[in-house]
Every structure is written in C-alpha cells, then in structure tokens.
C-alpha positions as CSV (number, residue, x, y, z in Angstrom):
1,M,5.9,-8.0,22.0
2,D,5.7,-11.7,22.6
3,K,7.1,-14.5,20.4
4,D,3.6,-15.5,19.3
5,Y,3.2,-12.1,17.5
6,Y,6.4,-12.7,15.5
7,K,5.4,-16.3,14.7
8,E,2.0,-15.1,13.4
9,H,3.7,-12.2,11.5
10,R,6.1,-14.7,9.8
11,K,3.2,-17.0,8.9
12,N,1.2,-14.1,7.5
13,S,4.2,-12.8,5.5
14,F,4.7,-16.2,4.0
15,K,1.0,-16.3,3.0
16,Q,1.3,-12.9,1.4
17,W,4.5,-14.0,-0.4
18,A,2.6,-16.9,-1.9
19,Y,-0.3,-14.7,-2.8
20,S,1.9,-12.1,-4.4
21,V,2.6,-14.5,-7.2
22,Q,-1.1,-14.7,-8.1
23,R,-2.4,-11.2,-7.7
24,I,-3.5,-8.6,-10.1
25,D,-0.2,-8.9,-12.0
26,L,-1.7,-11.9,-13.7
27,L,-4.3,-9.7,-15.2
28,I,-1.7,-7.2,-16.4
29,V,0.3,-10.0,-17.9
30,S,-2.7,-11.5,-19.6
31,I,-4.0,-8.2,-21.1
32,S,-0.5,-7.1,-22.2
33,G,0.2,-10.5,-23.7
34,A,-3.1,-10.4,-25.6
35,G,-2.2,-6.8,-26.7
36,I,1.1,-8.0,-28.2
37,Y,-0.8,-10.7,-30.1
38,V,-3.3,-8.2,-31.4
39,V,-0.5,-5.9,-32.4
40,L,1.3,-8.6,-34.3
41,E,-1.8,-9.8,-36.1
42,S,-2.7,-6.2,-36.9
43,L,0.8,-5.5,-38.2
44,K,0.4,-8.6,-40.4
45,Y,-2.9,-7.3,-41.7
46,S,-1.5,-3.8,-42.1
47,I,1.4,-5.1,-44.3
48,E,-0.9,-7.3,-46.3
49,H,-3.3,-4.4,-47.0
50,T,-0.7,-1.6,-47.3
51,L,-2.2,0.4,-44.5
52,C,0.2,3.3,-43.6
53,N,-0.5,3.9,-39.9
54,S,1.7,1.1,-38.6
55,L,4.0,3.4,-36.5
56,L,1.3,3.8,-33.8
57,L,0.8,0.0,-33.8
58,K,4.5,-0.6,-33.3
59,I,4.5,1.9,-30.4
60,C,1.7,-0.1,-28.9
61,G,3.7,-3.3,-29.2
62,V,6.7,-1.7,-27.5
63,I,4.6,-0.4,-24.7
64,F,3.1,-3.8,-24.1
65,V,6.5,-5.5,-24.1
66,I,7.9,-2.9,-21.7
67,T,4.8,-3.4,-19.5
68,L,5.5,-7.2,-19.3
69,V,9.2,-6.6,-18.5
70,V,8.3,-4.1,-15.7
71,N,5.7,-6.5,-14.3
72,F,8.3,-9.3,-14.2
73,I,10.7,-7.1,-12.3
74,S,7.9,-6.1,-9.9
75,Q,7.3,-9.8,-9.2
76,C,11.0,-10.2,-8.3
77,T,10.9,-7.2,-6.0
78,G,7.6,-8.4,-4.4
79,E,9.2,-11.7,-3.7
80,R,12.1,-9.9,-2.0
81,V,9.8,-7.9,0.2
82,N,8.2,-11.0,1.6
83,E,11.6,-12.8,1.9
84,Q,12.9,-9.8,4.0
85,E,9.7,-9.9,6.1
86,I,10.2,-13.6,6.9
87,K,13.8,-12.9,7.8
88,W,12.7,-10.0,9.9
89,A,10.3,-12.2,11.9
90,D,13.0,-14.9,12.3
91,E,15.5,-12.3,13.7
92,K,12.8,-10.9,16.1
93,L,12.1,-14.4,17.3
94,E,15.9,-14.8,18.0
95,E,15.9,-11.3,19.6
96,N,18.5,-10.1,17.2
97,E,17.4,-6.5,16.9
98,I,20.3,-5.3,14.6
99,Q,19.7,-7.9,12.0
100,A,15.9,-7.4,12.3
101,K,16.4,-3.7,11.6
102,T,18.5,-4.5,8.5
103,H,15.7,-6.7,7.1
104,E,13.1,-4.1,7.9
105,V,15.0,-1.4,6.0
106,N,15.5,-3.9,3.0
107,S,11.8,-4.8,3.1
108,D,10.8,-1.1,3.0
109,F,13.0,-0.5,0.0
110,Y,11.7,-3.4,-1.9
111,N,8.2,-2.6,-1.0
112,K,8.5,0.9,-2.4
113,A,10.1,-0.4,-5.5
114,T,7.4,-3.0,-6.0
115,G,4.7,-0.3,-5.6
116,I,6.3,1.9,-8.2
117,L,6.9,-0.9,-10.6
118,N,3.3,-2.2,-10.2
119,M,1.9,1.3,-10.9
120,T,4.2,1.6,-13.9
121,S,3.1,-1.7,-15.3
122,M,-0.6,-0.8,-14.7
123,I,-0.2,2.6,-16.4
124,G,1.7,0.9,-19.3
125,M,-1.1,-1.6,-19.8
126,F,-3.7,1.2,-20.0
127,L,-1.4,3.3,-22.2
128,G,-0.9,0.3,-24.6
129,L,-4.7,-0.3,-24.7
130,G,-5.3,3.4,-25.3
131,C,-2.8,3.4,-28.2
132,L,-4.3,0.2,-29.6
133,I,-7.8,1.6,-29.5
134,T,-6.6,4.9,-31.0
135,Y,-5.0,3.0,-33.8
136,F,-8.2,1.2,-34.7
137,F,-10.2,4.4,-34.5
138,I,-7.8,6.2,-36.9
139,T,-7.3,3.3,-39.2
140,F,-10.8,1.8,-39.7
C-alpha cells in the first residue's frame, strides 16, 4: 500500500472520531434523561397520591441511570477506537509495523467493547421505556 492510502485512512479515522461524539448515543442520552425526569415526577405524584406501585417506577429509574452510565463508558471506548486508528495510520506512514500491529489490536478490542456497550445502552433504553409504559398501564 502507498502512503496516500494511510494518509486518507488517518483523515477518515479522525472524521469518524469526531462523528462518534454526535451519533445515535445522543438520542439514547436524551430519551434516558427524559425517562429519569418522568420517573422522578411520577414518583413525586405517586407519593402525593399514595399510589402503591412505585417499585416498578424505581426500577425504571435505575435502568435509565445505568443506561446513561453505560452510554458514557461507550463514548470513552469509542474515542479510544479512533485514537488507536489514528496512531495505527501514523505508524504505517512511518513504516513501523510492530507498533502498527499493537494499535490495530487495541483498536479491535475497543471497537468490540464499544459495540457491546452501545447495544447494552440501547437495550437498557428500551427496557426502561417498556417498564415505564408498563407502570403507567398498571397504575392508571
């Protein structure tokens, strides 16, 4: 491969790194944050009107909080993926194959971790929404 390929790869990795901050995770964070707000308001209402089904509501809140934490961790691992990709391209440009391989292995590890964390946070968001809707169906 020629150096232009590695330069282009580095440029694309940097763009993907910048984009990773803005992707679907924003939607998960927004929905989970709104879910926490709804849970807290509903708990307040539940206490004021002595409704007895607040355990499910508390579980929803915990799920939404865990979803936000997992999503935050996935953002960190996603950043690491692209950082390793940039370093990989730099090492390829310098023709340092041993270091390039190290960055490639690290990138693969962080990429797999990010995928698992993203899927977990997406499932958590849907689970939290499902619990919240179930609470409202049971309670009202």
